[in-house]
Each structure stands twice: as structure tokens, then as C-alpha cells.
LUMVEXNU-431278 format. One record per residue (C-alpha): residue in three letters; residue number from 1; x, y, z. Coordinates in steps of 0.001 Angstrom, whole numbers, always signed. Layout:
N
res,n,x,y,z
ala,NUM,X,Y,Z
...
//
This chain:
659
res,n,x,y,z
met,1,-38674,+42814,+19370
pro,2,-35108,+42734,+18237
asn,3,-34549,+38877,+17347
leu,4,-31698,+38317,+19349
lys,5,-33675,+38194,+22332
gln,6,-36061,+35513,+20437
ile,7,-33182,+32846,+20438
pro,8,-34732,+30079,+22393
gly,9,-33175,+29891,+25476
ile,10,-30954,+33102,+25545
glu,11,-33465,+34912,+28076
gln,12,-32938,+31705,+30339
leu,13,-28938,+31799,+29868
trp,14,-28852,+36069,+30298
ala,15,-30719,+35647,+33731
lys,16,-27583,+33608,+34844
thr,17,-25238,+35884,+33131
gln,18,-24642,+38469,+30685
gly,19,-20696,+37656,+30510
asp,20,-18123,+37917,+32771
ser,21,-15293,+40454,+32252
ser,22,-12398,+38233,+32574
ile,23,-13765,+36171,+29419
cys,24,-12371,+37890,+26180
ile,25,-13551,+37676,+22725
ala,26,-11512,+38507,+19625
val,27,-13459,+39768,+16453
leu,28,-11151,+39199,+13398
asp,29,-13464,+41610,+10705
gly,30,-13808,+44796,+9229
val,31,-13274,+48352,+11321
val,32,-15542,+48700,+13984
asp,33,-17379,+51966,+14871
glu,34,-16803,+52120,+18567
asn,35,-18673,+55286,+18680
his,36,-22100,+53728,+17941
pro,37,-24007,+54056,+20766
cys,38,-24729,+50407,+21115
phe,39,-21189,+50484,+22476
thr,40,-21450,+52857,+24847
gly,41,-20115,+51231,+28299
ala,42,-18519,+48236,+26167
ser,43,-15194,+47162,+27372
leu,44,-13492,+47203,+23858
thr,45,-9871,+47358,+22928
arg,46,-8468,+47825,+19305
leu,47,-5071,+46048,+18550
pro,48,-3098,+47840,+15845
thr,49,-2985,+45597,+12579
leu,50,-2045,+46145,+9019
val,51,-5179,+47755,+8493
ser,52,-5670,+51165,+10107
gly,53,-7884,+54036,+9693
glu,54,-11583,+54447,+11333
ala,55,-15021,+53089,+10236
asn,56,-16469,+54731,+7263
ser,57,-19977,+54792,+7427
asn,58,-20352,+53668,+3776
gly,59,-17471,+50962,+3825
ser,60,-18806,+47674,+3336
met,61,-16163,+46149,+5558
ser,62,-16581,+48485,+8249
ala,63,-20343,+48174,+8076
his,64,-20053,+43946,+8083
gly,65,-17476,+44234,+11313
thr,66,-19433,+47028,+13159
his,67,-22667,+44432,+12924
val,68,-20702,+41163,+13891
ala,69,-19514,+42899,+16654
ser,70,-22371,+44439,+18138
ile,71,-23799,+41110,+17836
ile,72,-21573,+40323,+20578
phe,73,-20722,+43424,+22380
gly,74,-24037,+45398,+22015
gln,75,-25234,+46722,+25254
pro,76,-28421,+46343,+27155
gly,77,-30595,+49151,+26907
ser,78,-29073,+50377,+23503
pro,79,-30388,+49810,+19886
val,80,-28738,+46585,+19896
gln,81,-28383,+44179,+22868
gly,82,-25770,+41998,+22136
ile,83,-25188,+38403,+23628
ala,84,-22413,+38684,+25608
pro,85,-22175,+42722,+26486
his,86,-20370,+42203,+29425
cys,87,-17446,+40106,+28088
arg,88,-14404,+41722,+27132
gly,89,-13491,+42393,+23708
leu,90,-10566,+42700,+21119
ile,91,-11056,+44539,+18098
ile,92,-8781,+43189,+15349
pro,93,-9424,+44609,+12045
val,94,-8302,+42452,+9138
phe,95,-10557,+43495,+6608
ala,96,-10048,+46890,+4729
asp,97,-13188,+48807,+3259
glu,98,-10808,+49755,+256
lys,99,-9299,+46008,-89
leu,100,-11893,+43123,+550
arg,101,-9510,+40220,+522
leu,102,-7352,+38686,+3184
ser,103,-4193,+36501,+2750
gln,104,-4102,+33522,+4953
leu,105,-691,+34710,+6255
asp,106,-2164,+38216,+7662
leu,107,-5242,+36061,+8930
ser,108,-2363,+33744,+10806
arg,109,-880,+36900,+12195
ala,110,-4234,+38199,+13711
ile,111,-5161,+34719,+15062
glu,112,-1617,+34873,+17112
gln,113,-2229,+38619,+18011
ala,114,-5530,+37401,+19483
ile,115,-4048,+34728,+21313
asn,116,-1119,+36740,+22913
ala,117,-3539,+39128,+24030
gly,118,-5423,+36836,+25930
ala,119,-8738,+35692,+23757
his,120,-10577,+32589,+24761
ile,121,-12584,+32937,+21864
ile,122,-11800,+34153,+18400
asn,123,-14820,+35351,+15807
val,124,-13790,+34798,+12282
ser,125,-17044,+35775,+9917
gly,126,-15062,+34925,+7032
gly,127,-13070,+32296,+5021
gln,128,-11918,+30881,+2128
leu,129,-13103,+27984,-382
thr,130,-10956,+25333,-757
asp,131,-11216,+21478,-1908
phe,132,-10568,+19553,+891
gly,133,-10662,+22073,+3702
glu,134,-6775,+22525,+3049
ala,135,-5196,+25533,+4369
glu,136,-1571,+27045,+4195
gly,137,+912,+26067,+6854
trp,138,+672,+29513,+8433
leu,139,-2994,+29193,+8939
glu,140,-2652,+25371,+10201
lys,141,-320,+26294,+12450
ala,142,-2123,+29603,+13933
val,143,-4958,+27351,+14458
gln,144,-2751,+24269,+15907
leu,145,-1350,+26870,+18622
cys,146,-5535,+28190,+19354
lys,147,-5123,+24077,+20107
glu,148,-2810,+24169,+22658
asn,149,-3515,+27326,+24330
asn,150,-7170,+26199,+24394
val,151,-8485,+28834,+22443
leu,152,-11586,+28358,+20356
ile,153,-11943,+29628,+16838
val,154,-15602,+30333,+15717
ala,155,-15682,+30309,+11982
ala,156,-18178,+31288,+9365
ala,157,-19103,+27922,+7262
gly,158,-19159,+30444,+3856
asn,159,-22307,+31222,+1926
asp,160,-21445,+29365,-1560
gly,161,-24992,+27276,-1318
cys,162,-23023,+24060,-2036
glu,163,-21530,+21223,-295
cys,164,-17748,+22749,-65
leu,165,-15887,+24041,+2700
his,166,-14121,+27100,+4301
val,167,-11027,+27724,+5943
pro,168,-10527,+28283,+9040
ala,169,-14275,+26704,+9407
ala,170,-13236,+23518,+8188
leu,171,-9677,+23188,+10471
pro,172,-9643,+20864,+12799
thr,173,-10985,+22007,+16135
val,174,-12490,+25139,+14778
leu,175,-16236,+25472,+15637
ala,176,-17668,+25753,+12138
val,177,-21317,+27968,+11892
gly,178,-23914,+27668,+9207
ala,179,-26990,+29803,+8807
met,180,-30796,+29003,+9196
asp,181,-33715,+31002,+8698
glu,182,-36327,+32500,+10767
ser,183,-38270,+28884,+11000
gly,184,-35079,+26883,+11894
lys,185,-34706,+25743,+8363
pro,186,-31276,+25652,+6932
ile,187,-31125,+28700,+4844
asp,188,-30122,+28056,+1058
phe,189,-26902,+30044,+735
ser,190,-25113,+28020,+3569
asn,191,-22343,+25791,+3037
trp,192,-22387,+21777,+4028
gly,193,-19863,+19288,+3766
glu,194,-18388,+16283,+5136
ile,195,-16114,+17968,+7865
tyr,196,-19144,+20175,+8943
gln,197,-20931,+17043,+9797
asn,198,-18362,+16696,+12846
gln,199,-17962,+20051,+13693
gly,200,-20432,+22468,+12309
ile,201,-23671,+23763,+13939
leu,202,-26580,+25944,+12498
ala,203,-27290,+29274,+14188
pro,204,-29902,+31976,+13183
gly,205,-28245,+34094,+10568
glu,206,-31532,+35417,+8640
asn,207,-32402,+39516,+9233
ile,208,-30097,+39630,+12159
leu,209,-30279,+43023,+13911
gly,210,-27230,+44854,+14273
ala,211,-25225,+48480,+14250
lys,212,-24435,+49882,+11425
pro,213,-21090,+52648,+11292
gly,214,-22593,+56305,+11673
gly,215,-25530,+55018,+14007
gly,216,-28378,+53313,+13338
thr,217,-29299,+49515,+13049
ile,218,-29793,+47202,+10152
lys,219,-31002,+43532,+10027
leu,220,-28311,+41509,+7783
ser,221,-28517,+37946,+6308
gly,222,-25609,+35348,+6288
thr,223,-23423,+32923,+7894
ser,224,-21296,+35889,+9116
phe,225,-24117,+37109,+11279
ala,226,-24709,+33614,+12999
thr,227,-21060,+33209,+13666
pro,228,-21046,+36187,+16502
ile,229,-24267,+34597,+17946
val,230,-22721,+31324,+18746
ser,231,-19387,+32915,+19624
gly,232,-21528,+35250,+22254
val,233,-23494,+32084,+23457
ala,234,-19957,+30117,+24180
ala,235,-18702,+33226,+25700
leu,236,-21690,+33136,+28274
leu,237,-21371,+29439,+29204
leu,238,-17432,+30326,+29679
ser,239,-18793,+32929,+32344
leu,240,-20893,+30263,+33828
gln,241,-18064,+27894,+34477
ile,242,-16421,+30807,+36642
gln,243,-19554,+31330,+38419
gln,244,-19413,+27538,+38869
gly,245,-15817,+27886,+40597
glu,246,-14518,+26245,+37486
lys,247,-11591,+27225,+35188
pro,248,-13124,+28499,+31602
asp,249,-12716,+25922,+29308
pro,250,-13306,+26726,+25481
gln,251,-13133,+23055,+24081
lys,252,-15257,+21804,+26574
val,253,-17671,+24357,+25608
arg,254,-17464,+23899,+22096
thr,255,-18285,+20131,+22929
ala,256,-21337,+21134,+25145
leu,257,-22465,+23082,+21798
leu,258,-21940,+19805,+19117
glu,259,-22895,+17131,+21456
thr,260,-26471,+19046,+22007
ala,261,-26947,+20321,+18625
leu,262,-30854,+19486,+17507
pro,263,-30975,+17704,+14404
cys,264,-33325,+18790,+11578
ser,265,-36877,+17152,+11058
pro,266,-37572,+15609,+7450
ser,267,-39798,+18963,+7605
glu,268,-36928,+21251,+7383
thr,269,-34917,+19728,+4820
asp,270,-34694,+16906,+2473
asp,271,-30721,+16677,+2959
thr,272,-30051,+16255,+6926
arg,273,-26415,+17165,+5471
arg,274,-27278,+20761,+5485
cys,275,-28167,+20780,+9168
leu,276,-24930,+20033,+9984
val,277,-24310,+18464,+13566
gly,278,-27541,+20091,+14288
lys,279,-29076,+23578,+15266
leu,280,-28016,+25541,+18337
asn,281,-29719,+24419,+21449
ile,282,-29183,+26655,+24540
pro,283,-30844,+24880,+26901
gly,284,-29226,+21671,+26283
ala,285,-26088,+23084,+26321
leu,286,-26591,+24464,+29675
gln,287,-27641,+21250,+31112
tyr,288,-24530,+19536,+29677
leu,289,-22441,+22009,+31282
ile,290,-24005,+22458,+34684
gly,291,-26498,+19708,+34951
glu,292,-29205,+22069,+35202
thr,293,-32881,+20958,+34003
val,294,-34304,+22783,+31621
ser,295,-38377,+23419,+30974
glu,296,-40173,+20994,+28993
glu,297,-41496,+24315,+27129
leu,298,-37943,+25884,+26004
glu,299,-36846,+22022,+24622
thr,300,-40214,+22305,+23072
val,301,-39284,+25617,+21419
ala,302,-35775,+24979,+20476
ala,303,-36700,+21768,+18791
ser,304,-39257,+23577,+16715
gly,305,-36656,+26164,+14962
cys,306,-35076,+29345,+15427
gly,307,-38139,+31124,+17076
cys,308,-36978,+34464,+15987
gly,309,-39875,+35808,+14317
asp,310,-40896,+36997,+10869
thr,311,-39203,+40293,+10718
gln,312,-38148,+41433,+7274
ala,313,-34706,+42710,+6408
asp,314,-33966,+45983,+5663
glu,315,-31179,+45142,+3602
ala,316,-29096,+42123,+2867
leu,317,-24977,+42283,+2870
pro,318,-23302,+39342,+1206
asp,319,-21517,+37360,+3430
ser,320,-18391,+35595,+3952
pro,321,-17332,+35236,-269
pro,322,-14151,+33205,-902
leu,323,-10440,+33957,-302
glu,324,-9120,+35010,-3530
ala,325,-5613,+35616,-4638
ala,326,-4544,+39395,-4853
glu,327,-954,+38280,-4604
pro,328,+991,+35654,-6231
glu,329,+2671,+34533,-3098
val,330,-145,+34348,-365
ala,331,-3449,+32790,-303
glu,332,-6182,+35658,+726
val,333,-9156,+35699,+2348
val,334,-12055,+38133,+593
ala,335,-14358,+40396,+2585
ala,336,-18311,+40519,+2062
thr,337,-19351,+42705,-1221
pro,338,-22893,+43383,-1773
ala,339,-22760,+42357,-5931
pro,340,-22929,+39200,-6527
ile,341,-19741,+37392,-7620
pro,342,-19887,+35002,-10826
thr,343,-17091,+33034,-10031
phe,344,-14294,+32233,-6965
asn,345,-10742,+32875,-7945
pro,346,-8839,+30311,-5998
pro,347,-8162,+30958,-3170
ala,348,-9161,+34122,-929
phe,349,-11255,+34387,+2199
thr,350,-14017,+36612,+2405
asn,351,-16860,+37390,+4603
ser,352,-19991,+35355,+4973
ser,353,-23036,+37650,+4330
thr,354,-25678,+36212,+1897
pro,355,-25633,+34022,-798
arg,356,-24579,+34251,-4410
gln,357,-24833,+32626,-7777
ile,358,-21634,+31140,-8454
ala,359,-19920,+28670,-11339
met,360,-18305,+25711,-9583
pro,361,-14716,+25839,-10730
asn,362,-11799,+23229,-9464
tyr,363,-10798,+24995,-6139
ala,364,-6981,+24299,-6475
ala,365,-4951,+25399,-3385
asn,366,-2948,+28517,-4481
asn,367,+173,+29407,-2671
tyr,368,-582,+32924,-1523
ile,369,+745,+39993,+6969
thr,370,+19723,+53494,+20441
ala,371,+21272,+50639,+22534
ser,372,+19408,+47320,+22922
gln,373,+16445,+47950,+25531
ala,374,+16331,+46590,+28899
pro,375,+13962,+43473,+29709
ser,376,+11845,+46008,+32162
glu,377,+11476,+48433,+29111
leu,378,+10427,+45579,+26411
ala,379,+7696,+44255,+29111
asn,380,+4744,+45593,+27045
ala,381,+6596,+45361,+23574
thr,382,+5817,+42713,+21156
leu,383,+9083,+41160,+20523
val,384,+9806,+39015,+17417
tyr,385,+12504,+37010,+16225
ala,386,+12181,+35729,+12790
leu,387,+14330,+33681,+10182
gly,388,+14073,+33979,+6206
thr,389,+15809,+35629,+3583
leu,390,+16518,+39445,+2699
gly,391,+14744,+41552,-24
tyr,392,+13950,+45057,-949
asp,393,+11288,+47315,-2268
phe,394,+10491,+50474,-3665
gly,395,+7145,+51269,-2387
ser,396,+6510,+53387,-5218
glu,397,+6917,+53608,-9022
ala,398,+8680,+57225,-8206
arg,399,+11064,+55602,-5627
arg,400,+11857,+52953,-7980
asp,401,+12994,+55579,-10708
ser,402,+15189,+57602,-8387
phe,403,+17094,+54669,-7787
lys,404,+17432,+54060,-11789
gln,405,+18367,+57980,-12147
leu,406,+21235,+57817,-9446
met,407,+22718,+54228,-9683
pro,408,+25554,+54042,-12467
pro,409,+25013,+53024,-15697
val,410,+26217,+49178,-16244
thr,411,+28843,+48973,-19209
ile,412,+28743,+45667,-21125
asp,413,+30493,+45229,-24416
asn,414,+31603,+48675,-23938
thr,415,+28096,+49819,-24192
ala,416,+26412,+51755,-21175
ile,417,+23225,+50813,-20254
pro,418,+20940,+52142,-17745
ala,419,+21321,+50740,-14337
asn,420,+18508,+48293,-12876
pro,421,+17490,+48644,-9432
tyr,422,+15958,+44952,-9489
asp,423,+19564,+43379,-9771
ala,424,+20809,+42743,-6287
arg,425,+24115,+42821,-7514
gln,426,+23924,+46179,-8729
met,427,+22172,+47270,-5430
val,428,+24797,+45824,-3467
asp,429,+27556,+47998,-5272
tyr,430,+25557,+51205,-5040
leu,431,+24714,+50896,-1569
gly,432,+27989,+49875,-784
glu,433,+29009,+53123,-2071
asn,434,+26321,+55507,-591
leu,435,+24957,+53453,+2433
ser,436,+22966,+56269,+3326
glu,437,+20390,+54968,+572
ala,438,+19679,+51909,+2637
lys,439,+17034,+54112,+4333
ala,440,+15426,+55032,+1052
leu,441,+14425,+51213,+321
ile,442,+12126,+48985,+2193
trp,443,+14122,+46202,+3611
thr,444,+11801,+43021,+3663
leu,445,+12320,+39285,+5335
asn,446,+10883,+36784,+2887
leu,447,+9589,+33342,+3689
glu,448,+9289,+31375,+620
leu,449,+9525,+34520,-1795
thr,450,+6596,+35876,+333
pro,451,+7448,+39090,+2465
val,452,+6405,+38728,+5792
tyr,453,+7833,+42209,+7570
ala,454,+9529,+45651,+6416
ile,455,+12766,+45777,+8389
glu,456,+13225,+49401,+9851
pro,457,+16558,+50086,+11422
val,458,+15787,+52648,+14322
gly,459,+17697,+54605,+16991
gly,460,+21392,+55247,+17660
phe,461,+22981,+52107,+15419
ala,462,+20239,+52082,+12684
arg,463,+23226,+53102,+10316
asp,464,+25549,+50228,+11528
ala,465,+21963,+48022,+10964
tyr,466,+22021,+49297,+7410
ala,467,+25705,+48489,+6728
val,468,+24717,+44814,+8440
leu,469,+22117,+44401,+6015
gln,470,+23810,+45592,+3280
gln,471,+26533,+43058,+3570
leu,472,+24036,+39980,+4510
leu,473,+22309,+41110,+882
ala,474,+25985,+40870,-474
gly,475,+26181,+37736,+650
gln,476,+23107,+36253,-594
ile,477,+24245,+36937,-4186
gln,478,+27267,+34771,-3857
pro,479,+27476,+31243,-5210
glu,480,+26377,+28597,-3217
asp,481,+29995,+27678,-2682
asn,482,+31689,+30911,-1566
glu,483,+32935,+31103,+1877
glu,484,+30585,+34243,+2054
tyr,485,+27308,+33013,+1165
val,486,+24299,+33468,+2971
glu,487,+21487,+31421,+2820
arg,488,+19285,+32458,+6009
val,489,+19210,+35673,+8296
ser,490,+17757,+35954,+11906
ile,491,+16410,+39395,+12672
pro,492,+15581,+40233,+16390
gly,493,+13319,+43428,+16868
ile,494,+10099,+44869,+18059
leu,495,+6898,+44959,+16239
pro,496,+5762,+48765,+16941
gly,497,+2109,+48114,+14995
arg,498,+2956,+50109,+11811
ser,499,+2609,+48519,+8472
val,500,+4208,+49476,+5101
lys,501,+2434,+49196,+1548
leu,502,+4868,+47404,-791
phe,503,+5043,+48329,-4658
ser,504,+2784,+45082,-4945
gly,505,+352,+46547,-2829
gln,506,+957,+44197,+10
val,507,+840,+45417,+3117
val,508,+3724,+44052,+5897
pro,509,+4057,+44744,+9742
val,510,+7146,+46788,+10687
ile,511,+10118,+45301,+12331
glu,512,+11891,+47849,+14415
val,513,+15701,+46967,+14560
his,514,+17298,+48808,+17720
asn,515,+20869,+46997,+17329
ile,516,+23077,+44716,+15299
arg,517,+23045,+41976,+18164
gly,518,+21290,+39134,+16432
leu,519,+21520,+40335,+13028
tyr,520,+23202,+37099,+11706
gly,521,+23671,+35533,+8442
trp,522,+24501,+31997,+7370
lys,523,+24570,+29056,+5392
val,524,+23279,+25677,+6340
asn,525,+26482,+23759,+5544
gly,526,+28495,+26250,+7201
leu,527,+26644,+26273,+10393
val,528,+26816,+22481,+10451
asn,529,+30522,+22689,+9872
ala,530,+30801,+25057,+12767
ala,531,+28835,+23209,+15059
ile,532,+30319,+19915,+14366
asp,533,+33806,+21374,+15139
thr,534,+32348,+21868,+18705
val,535,+31828,+18380,+19362
arg,536,+34752,+17127,+17358
ser,537,+36631,+15955,+20154
thr,538,+33821,+13549,+21522
ala,539,+32650,+12425,+18350
ala,540,+34195,+9262,+16201
glu,541,+35162,+10487,+12538
ala,542,+32419,+7971,+11627
gln,543,+30110,+9755,+13014
glu,544,+30373,+13000,+11482
asp,545,+28599,+12241,+8402
ala,546,+25588,+10924,+10336
ile,547,+25898,+13914,+12881
arg,548,+25999,+16178,+9336
arg,549,+22795,+14728,+8160
thr,550,+20678,+14891,+11443
leu,551,+21586,+18351,+12003
thr,552,+21208,+19886,+8427
ser,553,+17665,+17579,+8269
phe,554,+17021,+19615,+11959
leu,555,+17906,+23167,+10375
asn,556,+15706,+22087,+7159
arg,557,+13014,+21243,+9375
ile,558,+12910,+24343,+11150
tyr,559,+13368,+26808,+8000
tyr,560,+10560,+24995,+5500
asp,561,+8086,+22459,+7864
leu,562,+8271,+24565,+11070
arg,563,+8483,+27852,+9521
asn,564,+6549,+30575,+11265
leu,565,+6493,+34579,+11799
gly,566,+9034,+34592,+14993
thr,567,+6180,+36537,+17116
thr,568,+5337,+33559,+19691
ser,569,+7496,+32990,+22600
gln,570,+7597,+29311,+21033
asp,571,+8445,+30334,+17863
arg,572,+11057,+32802,+18965
ala,573,+12858,+29734,+20837
leu,574,+12390,+27192,+17807
asn,575,+14209,+29689,+15782
phe,576,+16906,+30287,+18220
ala,577,+17504,+26865,+18371
ala,578,+18255,+26963,+14463
thr,579,+20506,+29657,+15039
asn,580,+22301,+28065,+18211
ala,581,+23134,+24811,+16353
phe,582,+26405,+24374,+18307
gln,583,+24135,+23306,+21521
ala,584,+21671,+21100,+19507
ala,585,+24772,+19429,+17808
ser,586,+25948,+18133,+21126
thr,587,+22853,+16990,+21590
phe,588,+22904,+15303,+18219
ala,589,+26650,+13839,+19056
thr,590,+24850,+11631,+21941
ala,591,+22052,+10453,+19844
val,592,+23641,+9479,+16810
ala,593,+26327,+7571,+18640
glu,594,+23593,+5306,+19464
gly,595,+22688,+4904,+16103
met,596,+19464,+6792,+16699
glu,597,+17448,+9435,+14113
leu,598,+15748,+12883,+14889
asp,599,+12029,+11808,+15057
ser,600,+10048,+15221,+16367
ile,601,+10783,+18580,+17485
thr,602,+8412,+20372,+19952
val,603,+8417,+23577,+22033
glu,604,+6925,+23565,+25666
lys,605,+6637,+25974,+28306
ser,606,+9240,+25318,+30787
pro,607,+8782,+24660,+34342
phe,608,+12315,+25841,+35255
cys,609,+12696,+29436,+34770
arg,610,+14383,+32996,+36320
met,611,+11861,+35651,+37906
asp,612,+10561,+37729,+35103
ser,613,+11505,+35880,+32116
asp,614,+9962,+33852,+29635
cys,615,+11551,+30543,+29239
trp,616,+10708,+27271,+26705
asp,617,+11778,+24184,+26516
val,618,+12927,+22933,+22996
lys,619,+12405,+18923,+22959
leu,620,+14257,+16728,+20208
lys,621,+13005,+13141,+20123
phe,622,+15120,+10533,+18348
phe,623,+14124,+6756,+17607
asp,624,+16385,+3948,+16318
pro,625,+15249,+3208,+12889
glu,626,+16045,-455,+12816
asn,627,+14410,-1387,+16193
ser,628,+10835,+54,+17170
arg,629,+10896,-1564,+20675
arg,630,+13679,+350,+21719
ala,631,+12609,+3469,+23804
lys,632,+13042,+6909,+22119
lys,633,+15117,+9442,+23476
val,634,+14243,+13004,+24308
phe,635,+16737,+15675,+24761
arg,636,+15637,+18828,+26419
phe,637,+17342,+22209,+26398
thr,638,+15820,+25651,+27534
ile,639,+15394,+28924,+25927
asp,640,+14657,+32568,+27805
val,641,+13207,+34616,+25217
ser,642,+12003,+37777,+27417
asp,643,+14874,+39579,+25919
leu,644,+15421,+40849,+22229
ile,645,+18171,+38198,+22132
pro,646,+16986,+34352,+23466
val,647,+19700,+32857,+25260
thr,648,+19917,+29212,+26373
leu,649,+19331,+28343,+30487
gly,650,+21325,+25401,+31873
glu,651,+22376,+22511,+30558
val,652,+20946,+20217,+28034
arg,653,+18585,+17456,+29942
ser,654,+17810,+13644,+28228
trp,655,+15767,+10614,+29283
ser,656,+14067,+7663,+27738
thr,657,+10546,+7383,+26600
pro,658,+8189,+4159,+25403
tyr,659,+6100,+6918,+23487
//
């Protein structure tokens, strides 16, 4: 009997529901073989990502992704019956067969993509080994976005067999999953750690039956395969909430699974920390959520262990390896590979399959994805409004060398030397005389030296857009005190689902730029000066320095502390607030006149909006640094982000609050 059927309580849960089609689970993993017989009749949608192509029967990540997806979505009566076969699935490939690593940046992209596509649960059978559960700002923000949208991330705890943590499993509000064997004991390779003691549970992770690309089944072991069991159970519990007439609440389900987890007995482990919060308890979670009394027999079986039988694994595939840094600027997630890895290069995301013997290094964090169209035409498009700096790439040595040969030589001390295509000054001069060559470059938008997008002008205004890019690049190479200096650029466009590979091997998504509207470049001081000019008539001269300081802080916080990919509605609103600093300046003038300083910047869905629009409130909260008892002041301006270029809506509103 397939061992998923033998999980205590699963048959009881299936008797009530095998999933609701309105509940959506996103699987962030390798490419899935959707033609496998077990998926016949399943509601699966693959989203475009940086990983292209079809599942490879010999690919380790295709095997990993197909196995994980089948544990959730395998149909009844098929070779693999999944946990939640009637739920809707989003297949979001993030691990490629030829590259077993994934940057935290690209994982963050995929998480945001899943949220925007309506996922209730996001399954991540992978992770990156870290010192204290710390993550890059990209990933922290993506996980925070899940919390704000009540989306549950279920992530593998890792297979390093140590008291150590993986991200995203160790990040707040994530549900971490460790693995137990067929008798209910924690498997030796399953990680444990202090954070997991509050937000992790054990689930069956040994000899788990699943599909393999090309047909057939296989049994694999690892926290990677315990994770989709928990994701599937969580989806069924959400389906039950709908049956009960409730709104599906992933965080409530997370609480139910943690609160009812069964502790390990002394006979099962001599270190109870390895049990995390406890073992998956389906009957207990059912009783917690719907108040149904479960049978004593089920409670006894659940307490005694997994109950998954004593079948032997046909094959074992290493599970979630650590994230390793493949590019110097972006932390990576590493996929599972069959061969043992002797050491972990910090930090990289990996799949969670079987254990590996490793030396324990210091896991230091490393900083490592025509005319303007009318709103109706943009309804199904993925809009982006991103801030950063411009860069360019050649994609290949041949393309680089072609520029080197075509660009004129440089004369230094009466000596002609070959052109250097990496010298932005030389490139700007060359493109100024040969604008058509701009299309031969891969233009990039960078955040902190990390390329996050490739910029591709398209349509009837493509030449004009290339001219603007050349001018913006020319501004970036000017001295900072030059009037033409450009410190930041804004790029509005559409994500068509395509990607390009840079010369370094990094793959980045493409932004299609359809017009020059919104292609702006500026420097902070210049933008601040222009904003102050708009309020000079109402602000006293003595207040100008305070306004300048506060507005500069506001812009820098958006550029650095609140940096983002500009794809979600919230992020596009926030980024537009930076480019539209004139409205913010009028806000600061009032607050500064009252001796207040900027406290926080938040973005919330606006309750007031036009029909068929997407409106968000950017809220700026100010406090009095000299009087903590004084009420704080909140200023709100509304931004409509339904078009390529966001616009402000209505007047700035303000009120006082004690918090």
C-alpha cells in the first residue's frame, strides 16, 4: 500500500475532503513532468520563470520537482495518490537540472509571483544553511509579504543532521518541516535548532512514494518529501474551513498544526530538540479546527509514530542541500544532488532530500532573478516599476569582442590602445555615434551592483527608449557635483515571462519597455532641491535644512532599506512615491514645521479607488523626538498603479494617532 495512505488520520481527513478547487498550492521546485499519469485530471498551471524547458527524465531537479508535486497533486486511482488531489496547483520552476542552485533573490521573485497568482500555501522543499536563520533583505521582504497577505510558506528544515538552520524555514511565520522515519523517530539527517522548536514539526520523510519523470514511481527520503505532506494536509484543512462556511485562514491552520503536534517519547529520541515542536497530528488538528472528537484508536496510532509501514526505498536522492554562492552578489539556494557534498560554501539554497556528511564551517552570511498600452490591454500583464542603476552586459565573449573590434581605439600619450568595452565612458561615446548598437547590448537594472532585470525596449518607440538609456548611462558616469549626474533611474514596463543569461551565467527576467514615459533619471540632491522649490513659498527658510534632511532620509530608505523588485502593487506605489517626491515634500513641510521627524513608511491597500483601478495608500508617520508622549502624525497619499505609469489620486490626508 502506498505509504501516504498509512499516515495516521489521513483517511479520516480524506473522508471529509480531498481538497477544494479554490485552494491553491504553489510548488517552488524543479520542472515537473505534468504528463505523468498521476497528474491526469489535476488542476495544474505552470507559471513562467527563469527556469525554462520541460522535465528531463535524467535530470535530478526534474526528478525532485515531479516527486514533490506528486505527493500533493497525485490523483486518486493513479500510481501516486497525493495528499490534496483536488486542490489547484501552481508549478513555479526555480531549480534547473543544469544548475542546482537558486539565489535568494530569485526565490524571492518566485514567492512574490506565487502570492500575486493567488496561492494560499507555498511549498519550498529547499533552503540555505545560515548561522542564525538570517536572510537577505529580498527574502525577508518576500516572507513578510506572505504574512501581510495571509499566505503560508511550508519549507524544509534541511538534511545536514545538525543543530543548524535553513532559510526560509527559520524565518518568522514560516512552517518548518523536519523528517521522521517509518516508526515515528526523528531521522538522523533531519536538522533541528532553537527557532525550529517554536515553528517546526516532523512529518514522514523516509521512503516516500512519488512520481518520477517519464513515468513510474520511486521512493525517496528527506525533509524535501516530508514538506509537501504538510503542505497537502494544510490545504485539506483550508478546504475544510470552506466547507464550514469560513474564510480560509492559512495562519490559523499553521497554528493548529503546531499546537496539536505530538511530542516525541524518550524511547524515540534521547534529544527531544530533534523532534522540533512535535510530530504531525492530523486528528488533533482536525479537532482543533472544527471541534470534532477523534477516535481513541487514531490518537493512539498517531502517538505511536508515523505508521507508514516498513517498505524499502527503491532509491534515495539527497534532499535540501544548502544555498551556495554562485555569483558574487547574490546568495544562492542549492538543489539536491545524489552525490554527498563534503562542505557547504556559504550560503546557497538547496533541495532537502537525503543526509550528507559535511564538515561544519562557519556559515557566515554572503550577499548574494509602440504607444503605451491602455489599462484594458494591461489587465493580464505583469507590470513593473523598478528603481536602481543602469548597467550593460554582453552575454557572451563573442559579443564582447565584437564591440571591442568595432569601437574606436583610445589615444593615451599619443599611443593608440584598443578600446575597452567595459569602460562606460567609452561605451557612452560609441553609442552616441552609433545608437543602433545599443540593441546589441543587454541593458540591466541593478540593485546594489546586482543585476535584477534585463531592459528590452520594444515597439515603435524602441529607438527612443534606447536613446534615453544611453543618456541615462552618460549621466551615471558624471561627477556627483555635475548637474547632469544621474544617481538613480526608474524603469516602468511589463514582464513578458522571458529571461536572458548574462555573461556571468546569471539569469535575469526581461522588462519590456514600450515607451519612454516614466524612464527617469535623477540624483537625490537634485530631486530634493526640486521638491523644496515646490514648498518654498509655504516653508520658512529655517525649515529648509530640516526638510532637506528628512526628505533625503525618505528617499534613501526607499532605495536601500525598502529596496524591492517593483512587481507587486505595493512596491510600485512605494517606488513611485520616491520619484514623486514633490508631493512628499509638501507633507514633510507641515510635519517639520511642528518639529517632527520621519518614523515609518508603510503601504496599504486603499479603501478609496476608481473603478477597475488598483490603488494603494503610502503612509508616512512622524514623531516628536523631544516628546515621546506627543501623538504621532500620519500623512497619507493614494497612488493608482493600474497603468504602466502610476499616478497620485486625490489630496494628501493627515491625522494624529497615539501609536
